[in-house]
C-alpha positions in Angstrom: -7.3 35.3 0.0 -7.3 33.7 -3.5 -3.9 32.3 -3.0 -5.0 30.8 0.4 -8.0 29.2 -1.2 -5.8 27.8 -4.0 -3.5 26.2 -1.5 -6.4 24.6 0.4 -7.9 23.2 -2.9 -4.4 21.9 -3.9 -3.9 20.3 -0.5 -7.3 18.5 -0.7 -6.5 17.4 -4.3 -3.2 16.0 -3.3 -4.7 14.2 -0.3 -7.1 12.5 -2.6 -4.2 11.1 -4.6 -2.5 9.5 -1.6 -2.5 5.8 -1.4 -4.9 4.2 1.1 -1.9 2.6 2.9 -0.5 6.1 3.6 -1.9 6.1 7.2 -2.0 9.9 7.6 -4.9 9.8 10.1 -6.0 13.2 11.1 -3.4 15.0 9.0 -5.8 16.6 6.5 -8.2 17.8 9.2 -5.3 19.2 11.2 -3.7 20.8 8.2 -6.9 22.6 7.2 -7.6 23.9 10.8 -4.0 24.9 11.3 -3.8 26.6 7.9 -6.9 28.7 8.7 -5.6 29.6 12.2 -2.2 30.4 10.8 -3.6 32.5 8.1 -5.5 34.7 10.5 -2.5 34.8 13.0 -0.1 36.8 10.9 -0.4 35.2 7.4 1.4 32.0 8.4 -1.0 29.6 6.8 1.6 27.1 5.5 3.4 26.9 8.8 0.0 26.5 10.6 -0.9 23.7 8.2 2.3 21.8 8.8 2.0 22.1 12.6 -1.7 21.2 12.5 -0.9 18.1 10.5 1.8 17.0 12.9 -0.4 17.6 15.9 -3.4 15.8 14.6 -1.3 12.9 13.4 0.2 12.6 16.8 -3.2 12.6 18.5 -4.6 9.9 16.1 -1.5 7.7 16.7 -1.9 8.1 20.5 -5.6 7.3 20.3 -4.9 4.2 18.1 -2.1 3.0 20.5 -4.4 3.4 23.5 -7.2 1.5 21.7 -4.8 -1.3 20.8 -3.6 -1.5 24.4 -7.1 -1.7 25.8 -8.1 -4.3 23.2 -5.1 -6.5 24.0 -5.6 -6.1 27.8 -9.0 -7.9 27.6 
């Protein structure tokens, strides 16, 4: 459990160092949720964090694309 907490703290610290232009919308939120779910589903926290990051980034990009299309339509 201590190792898992250390990974989460490290991920949050590294996310804070990212440049504002990085455009990783949703990735941190997805990584945390995926990491927790993966940890409890067979100790696959890192795999869950990676999948959660990819999924949330995809959702945010789709939301932004739909917003941009709606804005351009009117």
